[in-house]
N, C-alpha and C positions, 0 to 999 in steps of 0.2 A: 279493606277487609271487612269493615263494618258496612253492611248493606241492607237496604229494604228493596224488595223485588215485588212488583205488582204483576198480576196475571188475571186472566179471566175475561178480558175485554174481547170485543169482536163486533161483527155486524149482526144486527137483530132488527126485526120489523117492529113498528110501533105496537105497543101493547105487550110486547115480549118481556122477558126477564133475563137478568144476568147476575152472576155472583162473582164479584171481584175479590181477589185474595191479595194480602200484603204479608209477605214472609220475611222475617229478619234472619240475618246471618251475622255471626261475629259478636252478637250481643243478644241479650234476652229482653223481651218486651214487657216483662212483668211489671216493671216500675215506670213505664212510660205511658203517657197519654198518646193515643193514636188518632190522627185525623185523616180524613179524605178531603182533598181539594180537586177541583177540575178547572180546565181552561179550554175554551172553545176558540177556534180561529178568529182572530180579530177582537177577542174579548179579554177582559181582565180575569186573572185567577180568582176563583171564588171558593169559599168554604162550603163543603157538602155535609160533613158529619164529623163527630168526634166521640170517642169513648174514653173515659177516665181510666187511669192505671188501676184503680180499685174495682173497676167493672160495675160501679154503682151508678154513675151518671152517664147519660148519652145526650147528644145534641144533634139537631138536624136543622138545616136550612129550610126556610118556608116551602121552597119548591119540592123538598124531599119528604116532608111530613106525610106519613101514610103510604109512601111508596118506597122509601129507603130504610134499610135496617142494618145497623152496624153491630158487630159482635166480635168477641175475641176468644181465642182458645189458647191460653198460655202454654199448655202442654205441647202444642204444635208451633209455638212461637209465631203465631199468625193472627191477623185481624181480617175480617171479612166485611164486605159491603154488598148486601142483597138489594138489587134494584128491580122493582116490579113496575108494571104498567109504563114501560119506557116510552118516552116522547121524543120526537125529532130534536127538540131543544136540549135534550140530555146529551147530545153528541158532543164529545169533548175528550181530551186526554185526562184521565183520572190518576191522581197522585196520592200516595199515602205518605204520611210524615209522622215522626215520633218526637215527643217532647218529654224531657225529664221532669217538667213541671206539670201544670194543669192544662186542660184544653183551652185553646185560644183561636179566634178567627184571624189573628195576625200570623201569617206564615213565617215571619221572622223569629217567632218564638220557638220554632221547631229545630231540633238538632240534626235530624237525619231525614232525607228525602229519597224516595224511589225515583226511577226513571219514567214511570208512567205507563199506563195501558190504555189503548185507544178503544173508545166506545163509539160506535156509529149506529144510529137509529134511522133507518130509512126503509121505505117500501119499494 
């Protein structure tokens, strides 16, 4: 009953943009830190971004700085990831995760995970 659902992925050409959504049901995100992870075929899962429960702190992987923007709208019980200037190497399944504590690059620290949304960047 407690779920995170990602949406907004799809096929886009290099240089394009996508806005991924992470919506919670069964609980409210107000007091959770929310992170985005991604996993490409044959690769390890890697952290992408995180936003604190207070909406004060945000974190980005080096590959995402200047291209990725994380935001939250608690009234909609949702968190978003705007991705600009997409590159083929951004192709992956993107997951959102919620932690009752603070942001962490360690996925084991998160209490809830979504099922992922596929992002494919190809010409």
